[in-house]
Backbone bond lengths (Angstrom), bond angles and torsions (degrees), N, CA, C in turn:
res aa  C-N    CA-C-N  psi(-1)  N-CA   C-N-CA  omega(-1)  CA-C   N-CA-C  phi
1 M - - - 1.469 - - 1.519 109.94 -
2 A 1.316 115.74 129.45 1.457 120.48 -177.78 1.522 110.79 -71.66
3 T 1.325 115.61 139.21 1.459 121.50 174.93 1.522 108.45 -115.14
4 S 1.319 115.59 155.09 1.454 119.74 -178.65 1.518 110.43 -125.91
5 I 1.312 115.16 148.57 1.460 123.53 173.33 1.520 105.62 -120.45
6 T 1.325 116.42 127.24 1.457 120.28 -173.39 1.529 111.45 -121.82
7 D 1.334 114.82 130.97 1.469 122.71 174.52 1.522 112.25 47.82
8 Q 1.317 114.32 54.11 1.462 121.88 -179.99 1.524 109.90 -95.80
9 A 1.343 116.96 131.84 1.464 120.85 176.31 1.520 109.44 -59.76
10 V 1.327 116.95 134.79 1.467 120.18 -171.45 1.524 111.61 -152.82
11 Y 1.318 114.69 152.42 1.462 123.18 165.32 1.526 107.00 -126.26
12 I 1.322 116.17 137.21 1.458 121.09 174.54 1.526 107.92 -81.70
13 L 1.315 116.43 126.12 1.465 120.96 -178.39 1.517 112.28 -92.95
14 H 1.335 116.05 -40.59 1.465 119.88 -174.30 1.519 108.93 -163.31
15 T 1.315 116.47 145.98 1.464 120.66 174.61 1.520 109.81 -131.24
16 R 1.318 115.38 153.16 1.465 120.79 174.16 1.530 107.98 -138.95
17 P 1.330 116.99 141.78 1.461 120.09 -177.24 1.525 111.72 -60.60
18 Y 1.326 114.88 146.68 1.459 121.59 175.50 1.524 106.84 -138.89
19 G 1.312 116.24 112.50 1.454 119.54 -175.00 1.518 110.81 69.51
20 D 1.320 116.48 -157.25 1.465 120.82 -175.32 1.523 113.05 -81.87
21 T 1.329 118.10 -32.65 1.467 119.53 -171.68 1.523 114.45 -131.62
22 S 1.311 118.54 -1.83 1.463 120.90 -175.31 1.527 111.27 -106.67
23 V 1.342 116.18 171.33 1.462 121.44 175.80 1.525 109.43 -140.82
24 I 1.323 115.40 155.84 1.456 122.75 165.72 1.525 106.07 -103.20
25 A 1.321 116.98 126.58 1.458 120.96 -176.22 1.520 110.87 -116.61
26 D 1.334 115.76 134.18 1.459 121.69 169.56 1.516 106.57 -89.80
27 C 1.323 116.82 120.27 1.455 122.32 -174.16 1.519 110.74 -119.19
28 F 1.318 116.12 145.62 1.457 121.93 176.90 1.521 108.04 -114.53
29 T 1.332 116.70 109.13 1.456 121.84 -177.47 1.521 111.22 -102.81
30 R 1.306 114.92 158.45 1.472 119.81 -177.41 1.520 111.96 -67.98
31 D 1.335 117.62 -45.86 1.457 120.90 -171.47 1.527 115.02 -105.19
32 F 1.324 117.55 -10.91 1.461 120.36 -177.70 1.527 112.16 -122.73
33 G 1.337 117.17 8.17 1.454 120.37 178.01 1.514 112.32 65.86
34 R 1.319 115.19 -143.75 1.466 120.32 -177.73 1.525 109.97 -85.21
35 I 1.328 116.04 130.25 1.454 121.73 176.34 1.528 109.21 -132.98
36 S 1.327 115.86 153.17 1.460 121.83 176.00 1.522 108.43 -103.64
37 V 1.330 115.64 134.57 1.456 120.73 -172.53 1.524 110.89 -131.16
38 Y 1.329 115.00 134.16 1.472 122.18 173.36 1.520 107.86 -92.23
39 A 1.335 115.71 116.19 1.464 121.67 -179.55 1.527 108.56 -107.25
40 R 1.304 115.21 98.77 1.461 121.35 -174.01 1.540 111.52 -71.95
41 G 1.332 114.74 126.60 1.456 121.13 169.81 1.517 116.72 68.91
42 V 1.346 119.46 14.21 1.466 119.08 -174.61 1.527 113.11 -70.51
43 R 1.337 117.46 -15.13 1.466 119.54 178.29 1.523 111.77 -94.04
44 S 1.323 117.38 4.83 1.469 120.19 178.59 1.525 110.07 -80.30
45 K 1.331 116.88 159.44 1.458 121.47 -179.88 1.525 111.34 -63.70
46 K 1.315 117.47 -30.32 1.455 121.15 -178.68 1.524 112.19 -67.74
47 K 1.316 116.93 -23.26 1.463 120.77 -177.48 1.528 111.31 -118.62
48 S 1.316 115.88 37.54 1.461 120.17 -176.66 1.525 112.42 -62.15
49 Q 1.352 117.28 -32.04 1.456 120.31 179.02 1.529 110.85 -68.86
50 L 1.323 116.58 -41.20 1.460 120.97 178.52 1.522 111.35 -67.63
51 R 1.324 115.83 -30.91 1.468 120.22 -178.21 1.518 111.18 -59.47
52 T 1.328 117.98 -37.76 1.466 120.19 -179.82 1.526 111.97 -69.52
53 L 1.333 117.64 -23.17 1.456 120.68 -177.55 1.517 113.01 -77.54
54 V 1.317 118.04 -15.47 1.467 119.52 177.69 1.526 111.46 -88.98
55 D 1.337 116.76 9.67 1.455 120.94 172.05 1.535 108.81 -75.65
56 P 1.320 118.33 157.27 1.473 120.47 179.77 1.522 112.87 -73.32
57 F 1.325 114.85 163.77 1.466 125.58 171.17 1.525 114.24 72.36
58 I 1.334 118.19 15.75 1.461 121.60 177.85 1.528 108.81 -104.24
59 P 1.333 118.74 116.59 1.474 119.69 176.76 1.527 109.15 -68.06
60 S 1.328 117.11 125.32 1.458 121.31 -173.31 1.516 111.30 -141.57
61 L 1.334 115.12 171.60 1.449 123.32 169.60 1.520 107.51 -115.25
62 I 1.330 116.44 133.01 1.454 120.44 -176.96 1.526 110.07 -123.40
63 S 1.323 115.20 145.51 1.461 121.85 171.92 1.515 107.72 -128.11
64 V 1.339 116.33 133.72 1.461 121.26 -178.29 1.524 109.01 -140.37
65 I 1.330 115.18 164.96 1.456 121.52 176.10 1.519 108.66 -144.67
66 G 1.325 116.72 149.32 1.457 119.73 178.39 1.515 111.65 159.40
67 S 1.330 116.05 156.57 1.458 121.01 -178.77 1.522 113.08 -102.51
68 G 1.325 117.28 -16.24 1.459 120.78 -178.80 1.512 111.83 -104.63
69 S 1.338 115.66 -166.88 1.457 120.14 -179.94 1.524 112.20 -72.66
70 L 1.335 117.14 -22.98 1.459 121.10 177.49 1.524 108.88 -99.40
71 K 1.328 115.78 109.81 1.455 120.96 179.79 1.535 110.54 -88.40
72 T 1.321 115.81 161.02 1.461 121.67 177.39 1.520 109.52 -105.51
73 L 1.323 116.12 129.10 1.460 121.70 179.66 1.528 110.37 -67.95
74 T 1.328 116.24 130.75 1.463 120.60 173.82 1.524 111.69 -110.63
75 S 1.348 116.68 -29.75 1.467 119.06 174.56 1.521 109.92 -160.40
76 L 1.327 114.20 152.65 1.463 121.69 177.54 1.518 106.99 -146.88
77 E 1.321 116.15 121.85 1.463 121.17 -174.77 1.514 110.17 -133.48
78 S 1.316 116.64 127.72 1.454 121.13 177.24 1.524 110.22 -69.22
79 I 1.336 116.64 139.32 1.458 120.93 175.49 1.522 110.61 -117.88
80 G 1.300 116.37 15.00 1.455 121.11 178.45 1.509 109.28 -179.86
81 P 1.313 117.55 165.02 1.459 120.19 -179.18 1.525 111.83 -70.81
82 A 1.322 115.51 152.75 1.458 119.61 173.33 1.523 109.25 -63.07
83 R 1.318 115.95 139.74 1.455 119.53 176.97 1.526 109.71 -67.78
84 T 1.316 115.45 129.56 1.457 119.44 176.23 1.519 107.52 -83.16
85 I 1.303 115.54 95.53 1.462 122.18 -176.60 1.524 107.32 -115.91
86 A 1.322 116.74 127.48 1.457 120.41 -174.03 1.522 111.14 -135.31
87 G 1.338 114.52 168.94 1.457 121.45 174.87 1.516 112.57 60.03
88 R 1.321 116.17 -140.04 1.460 120.75 -176.73 1.526 112.01 -68.39
89 A 1.318 116.99 -26.21 1.462 119.36 175.71 1.526 110.32 -64.33
90 L 1.326 117.10 -35.45 1.464 120.63 177.34 1.524 110.43 -64.99
91 Y 1.329 116.62 -42.79 1.461 120.27 176.96 1.534 110.33 -60.07
92 C 1.344 115.66 -39.84 1.464 120.01 178.57 1.523 110.77 -62.77
93 G 1.334 116.27 -38.87 1.453 119.94 177.88 1.513 112.26 -62.64
94 F 1.328 116.77 -43.87 1.461 120.44 177.28 1.530 110.74 -62.54
95 Y 1.334 115.61 -37.30 1.464 120.08 179.42 1.527 110.93 -63.79
96 L 1.328 117.09 -45.42 1.459 120.29 178.95 1.521 110.81 -62.21
97 N 1.325 116.93 -41.24 1.462 120.22 178.54 1.517 111.46 -60.39
98 E 1.332 115.59 -41.85 1.458 119.31 -179.25 1.529 110.94 -67.49
99 L 1.325 116.86 -38.79 1.466 120.01 176.41 1.528 110.85 -61.02
100 L 1.315 116.87 -43.80 1.456 120.38 -179.26 1.522 111.48 -62.98
101 V 1.325 116.66 -41.18 1.466 120.43 179.00 1.526 110.36 -64.66
102 R 1.331 116.73 -40.71 1.463 120.59 -176.61 1.532 112.56 -74.98
103 L 1.331 117.42 -38.01 1.462 120.09 -168.74 1.523 114.81 -98.62
104 L 1.314 117.70 -34.28 1.456 118.05 -174.14 1.525 111.54 -75.32
105 P 1.325 117.44 130.37 1.465 119.78 173.07 1.522 109.29 -70.26
106 E 1.308 116.92 152.18 1.457 120.30 -179.92 1.525 110.98 -73.35
107 G 1.328 115.06 141.48 1.454 121.02 170.33 1.502 116.66 76.28
108 E 1.326 119.03 12.66 1.466 121.49 178.94 1.529 109.22 -112.14
109 A 1.316 115.72 121.57 1.459 120.62 -179.03 1.527 111.00 -61.41
110 Q 1.331 116.24 136.49 1.463 122.28 178.33 1.525 107.92 -135.76
111 P 1.346 117.84 67.04 1.471 120.06 -173.58 1.522 114.15 -61.68
112 E 1.343 117.34 -34.97 1.466 119.20 -179.31 1.524 110.30 -66.21
113 I 1.324 116.53 -43.97 1.459 120.20 178.52 1.524 110.05 -66.62
114 F 1.334 117.63 -40.66 1.467 120.81 179.95 1.528 110.32 -59.42
115 N 1.321 117.44 -47.09 1.461 121.04 -178.76 1.520 111.30 -65.93
116 Y 1.337 116.65 -39.91 1.463 119.17 178.78 1.524 110.14 -66.99
117 Y 1.319 116.71 -39.45 1.462 120.93 178.12 1.528 109.96 -60.78
118 K 1.309 116.95 -44.98 1.467 121.31 178.54 1.524 110.73 -58.71
119 N 1.337 116.39 -44.25 1.464 120.49 -178.92 1.521 112.27 -69.44
120 I 1.335 116.45 -36.78 1.455 119.31 -177.81 1.536 110.94 -68.78
121 L 1.334 116.87 -31.63 1.465 119.37 175.38 1.528 111.16 -64.50
122 E 1.321 116.39 -36.10 1.459 120.09 175.87 1.527 110.78 -63.96
123 E 1.328 115.77 -40.46 1.465 120.08 177.06 1.532 110.54 -63.71
124 F 1.325 116.90 -43.22 1.459 120.99 179.38 1.521 111.22 -61.10
125 S 1.329 117.09 -37.57 1.464 120.32 -177.34 1.528 112.00 -68.24
126 C 1.327 117.35 -19.14 1.469 121.69 178.45 1.528 112.46 -90.63
127 Y 1.329 116.52 -5.49 1.461 120.62 -174.90 1.527 111.72 -71.88
128 Q 1.321 115.72 136.18 1.463 123.39 173.82 1.522 108.42 -117.82
129 E 1.328 116.46 144.74 1.465 120.20 -176.04 1.527 112.09 -56.25
130 G 1.314 117.56 -30.00 1.460 119.95 -179.79 1.522 114.31 -76.76
131 D 1.338 116.57 -4.96 1.457 120.12 -177.94 1.518 113.24 -74.46
132 G 1.336 117.66 -18.11 1.453 120.42 -174.69 1.511 111.46 81.39
133 D 1.323 115.98 177.65 1.467 121.03 -173.54 1.522 114.39 -96.46
134 A 1.320 118.60 -7.61 1.466 120.81 -172.89 1.528 111.64 -57.70
135 G 1.331 116.64 -48.58 1.460 119.96 -178.75 1.512 112.32 -62.95
136 L 1.333 116.49 -39.87 1.463 120.64 178.67 1.519 110.82 -64.10
137 E 1.331 116.94 -41.68 1.459 120.78 -177.96 1.526 111.12 -64.39
138 V 1.314 117.15 -39.51 1.461 120.43 178.48 1.523 110.17 -62.79
139 L 1.333 117.19 -44.42 1.466 121.30 178.90 1.526 111.07 -61.93
140 L 1.329 116.62 -43.26 1.461 120.39 -178.18 1.522 111.53 -65.53
141 R 1.319 117.10 -46.19 1.466 119.57 -177.71 1.536 110.77 -64.53
142 T 1.328 116.26 -39.31 1.462 119.85 178.76 1.521 110.65 -63.84
143 F 1.329 116.45 -43.28 1.458 121.08 179.86 1.526 110.71 -65.93
144 E 1.326 116.83 -43.19 1.463 120.39 179.97 1.518 111.12 -58.48
145 W 1.335 116.58 -46.54 1.469 119.80 -177.26 1.528 111.15 -68.62
146 L 1.326 117.26 -38.14 1.462 120.11 175.21 1.521 110.66 -59.97
147 L 1.316 116.44 -42.43 1.459 120.90 179.78 1.528 110.85 -64.75
148 V 1.330 117.07 -42.55 1.465 121.29 177.47 1.532 110.55 -60.39
149 Q 1.323 116.32 -40.79 1.462 120.38 178.47 1.525 111.10 -64.52
150 Q 1.319 116.63 -44.40 1.455 120.73 -174.31 1.525 112.93 -69.00
151 V 1.323 117.55 -26.51 1.473 119.41 178.82 1.527 111.51 -93.67
152 G 1.336 116.65 7.95 1.455 120.87 173.39 1.508 115.84 78.63
153 A 1.322 117.59 25.33 1.463 120.63 -177.85 1.528 112.59 -113.31
154 A 1.324 117.67 13.04 1.461 120.75 -177.07 1.520 111.72 -78.57
155 F 1.312 115.95 164.88 1.460 124.17 178.33 1.521 107.17 -149.00
156 S 1.317 116.86 170.91 1.453 120.52 -177.58 1.529 111.42 -69.86
157 L 1.327 114.89 137.64 1.463 121.11 174.72 1.528 111.41 -102.09
158 T 1.320 116.99 2.40 1.466 120.77 -179.94 1.524 112.85 -118.60
159 E 1.347 116.49 -13.63 1.457 121.02 178.54 1.525 110.03 -132.78
160 T 1.330 115.92 153.85 1.455 120.63 176.00 1.529 109.27 -78.05
161 A 1.315 114.94 174.97 1.467 120.42 177.58 1.523 111.26 -62.25
162 R 1.333 117.82 -21.04 1.468 122.79 178.87 1.522 112.68 -95.53
163 G 1.319 117.37 6.64 1.455 121.19 177.12 1.513 115.09 85.11
164 Q 1.328 118.27 9.67 1.456 121.24 178.26 1.525 109.67 -86.48
165 L 1.338 117.04 142.73 1.455 121.15 179.17 1.523 110.65 -64.94
166 I 1.317 116.28 140.82 1.457 120.61 176.94 1.525 109.26 -67.32
167 D 1.320 115.78 128.59 1.468 122.37 178.32 1.530 108.44 -89.83
168 P 1.334 118.85 124.28 1.466 120.27 179.87 1.529 113.25 -55.49
169 Q 1.330 116.85 -29.78 1.462 120.60 -178.75 1.529 113.05 -91.48
170 G 1.326 116.71 -6.41 1.460 120.27 -177.56 1.516 112.71 -85.93
171 F 1.335 114.92 171.57 1.465 121.61 177.84 1.521 109.29 -121.90
172 Y 1.338 114.88 145.80 1.455 119.99 -172.32 1.524 110.89 -140.71
173 R 1.322 113.80 149.79 1.450 120.05 173.07 1.521 108.18 -124.51
174 L 1.308 114.82 160.91 1.460 120.06 -176.71 1.524 110.09 -99.09
175 V 1.314 116.36 127.50 1.454 122.34 176.02 1.526 107.65 -106.21
176 L 1.329 116.01 122.67 1.456 121.82 -175.60 1.524 111.35 -54.03
177 S 1.324 115.94 133.23 1.474 124.95 177.21 1.524 113.17 67.49
178 Q 1.329 117.68 7.38 1.458 120.14 177.99 1.521 111.15 -120.20
179 G 1.317 116.33 -60.08 1.449 121.13 -177.70 1.508 110.96 136.75
180 L 1.312 116.08 -153.15 1.454 121.83 -176.00 1.520 111.26 -84.10
181 V 1.324 114.81 138.75 1.463 121.93 -179.73 1.519 108.24 -129.34
182 S 1.314 116.35 134.22 1.463 121.99 179.35 1.526 109.89 -66.77
183 T 1.348 115.95 143.28 1.450 120.55 179.83 1.525 110.27 -145.80
184 T 1.308 116.17 150.88 1.471 120.99 174.18 1.514 111.10 -96.58
185 D 1.323 116.74 -9.93 1.458 122.03 178.28 1.527 108.54 -88.98
186 R 1.326 116.11 110.15 1.456 119.84 -174.71 1.523 113.06 -78.09
187 A 1.330 117.77 -13.37 1.464 120.75 -178.97 1.533 109.55 -65.63
188 G 1.315 116.23 117.25 1.457 120.63 179.63 1.516 114.58 75.27
189 A 1.346 117.16 6.17 1.461 121.10 -179.48 1.532 110.08 -94.13
190 F 1.334 116.04 166.97 1.452 121.55 -176.84 1.516 109.74 -119.91
191 L 1.327 115.31 138.93 1.457 121.57 -177.84 1.530 110.51 -72.11
192 G 1.328 115.51 134.54 1.448 121.08 -177.29 1.518 113.52 -57.48
193 S 1.329 117.07 -38.54 1.468 119.51 -177.72 1.523 111.53 -63.55
194 S 1.330 117.69 -35.88 1.464 120.76 178.69 1.524 110.69 -67.16
195 I 1.329 116.28 -41.33 1.466 120.67 179.34 1.519 110.24 -64.12
196 L 1.327 117.49 -42.53 1.458 121.30 -179.16 1.530 111.19 -66.74
197 K 1.312 116.89 -39.09 1.468 119.83 177.07 1.525 110.64 -63.98
198 F 1.314 116.38 -38.94 1.464 120.59 177.30 1.525 110.24 -63.00
199 A 1.317 116.26 -41.01 1.465 120.65 178.36 1.522 111.54 -61.07
200 Q 1.336 116.38 -30.96 1.462 121.98 179.89 1.528 112.73 -88.91
201 G 1.341 116.35 -1.66 1.455 120.00 -178.49 1.513 113.39 76.38
202 D 1.332 116.94 19.91 1.460 122.24 -177.50 1.530 110.19 -102.23
203 L 1.327 115.71 99.17 1.464 120.71 178.00 1.524 110.07 -120.65
204 T 1.325 115.59 38.04 1.459 119.76 -176.66 1.528 112.75 -75.21
205 E 1.331 116.92 -28.10 1.459 119.84 -176.87 1.528 110.66 -89.62
206 A 1.328 115.39 137.96 1.466 121.23 -177.69 1.527 111.70 -60.41
207 E 1.326 117.54 -39.26 1.460 120.81 -178.40 1.528 110.91 -66.72
208 T 1.322 116.20 -37.52 1.469 119.76 176.78 1.521 110.37 -64.70
209 R 1.325 116.81 -44.06 1.470 120.25 179.67 1.523 110.74 -61.16
210 K 1.325 116.28 -38.63 1.458 120.19 178.84 1.524 110.58 -64.89
211 D 1.332 117.12 -45.96 1.466 121.43 179.63 1.529 110.83 -60.51
212 I 1.328 116.72 -45.67 1.463 120.50 -174.36 1.521 111.50 -74.30
213 K 1.306 117.74 -26.40 1.470 120.10 174.64 1.524 110.09 -59.13
214 Y 1.321 116.58 -47.93 1.468 120.22 -179.09 1.532 111.17 -76.86
215 F 1.326 116.45 -30.30 1.457 120.34 174.37 1.533 110.42 -59.35
216 M 1.339 116.31 -45.99 1.461 120.01 -178.56 1.529 111.54 -70.58
217 R 1.297 117.65 -27.99 1.476 118.92 174.75 1.528 110.19 -64.22
218 V 1.326 116.33 -39.91 1.457 120.54 177.72 1.532 110.20 -66.41
219 V 1.325 116.54 -41.28 1.463 121.21 179.44 1.528 111.01 -62.70
220 L 1.331 116.49 -42.25 1.461 121.37 -173.83 1.526 113.55 -81.17
221 R 1.326 116.85 -22.05 1.470 119.99 -173.11 1.531 113.56 -52.08
222 P 1.325 120.11 -50.19 1.474 118.63 -179.44 1.526 113.02 -71.08
223 L 1.330 117.72 -15.80 1.458 121.11 -178.01 1.521 112.57 -86.89
224 V 1.327 117.06 -34.73 1.470 119.89 -176.71 1.520 111.85 -84.99
225 G 1.330 118.05 -15.26 1.455 120.23 179.12 1.518 112.46 93.93
226 S 1.319 115.47 -178.00 1.462 121.22 -173.12 1.527 113.34 -78.35
227 R 1.324 117.48 -23.41 1.467 119.87 -179.01 1.529 109.74 -72.42
228 P 1.333 117.71 129.89 1.472 119.79 178.45 1.526 110.96 -61.73
229 L 1.307 115.86 149.39 1.457 120.43 174.67 1.524 109.34 -75.22
230 K 1.310 116.60 120.12 1.466 120.64 -177.42 1.520 111.89 -62.33
231 S 1.311 116.58 -35.51 1.453 120.73 -176.74 1.525 112.24 -64.75
232 Q 1.327 118.19 -28.05 1.458 120.47 179.67 1.520 112.17 -66.23
233 E 1.336 116.12 -24.35 1.461 119.86 178.54 1.528 111.02 -65.22
234 L 1.336 116.74 -24.97 1.463 120.81 -177.53 1.525 111.99 -69.11
235 F 1.344 117.01 -20.80 1.451 120.74 -176.40 1.521 112.99 -86.85
236 R 1.316 116.78 -4.68 1.470 119.13 -176.73 1.525 111.08 -87.71
């Protein structure tokens, strides 16, 4: 039996061509989480106005119908202007979209992530190239950890897998499905003080931001899968 979703708040995360004039779109909705949508004919000349609405970062309302995992688009209406996001902030936006596509299960509501995503796009739209990367890095790390928590892959940032308190002077490595483990081998390990600062939301120091950037890459690696994230190539 076909089900319908009507006038649902949505952001388009990614599209790929399907046939000559259609697309398959990965969409992030407020109440239904990530859904896949077949948008018939949106690349045709007759639907040139609709074609611009399947671009990312545009707050919209979507209506779809379908009985399977791939729904059919019935309407898409903008409810606000596209965020003017440029430079490295734009790359960050593409990165977040790719993370959402890779990590979010289909059909599960994620209102906290949806609201944070909406707010982070507003922050990105205010970014100027002269601002530096510090603010962007803080937003990305916060979003990454929230996403890890929401998909059930989080672990303690203040205690080891054995329940011992993290020592600011100690070094730790991450063991999959367990958590942090103390190590004397500093190669590839993370400093306890950086982990504790991250737990407190303190990423004011450049060295801490650098440590946590690579820390989160290790955390996310088993979650995103073996295929490299295309958006990360934009930062090189």
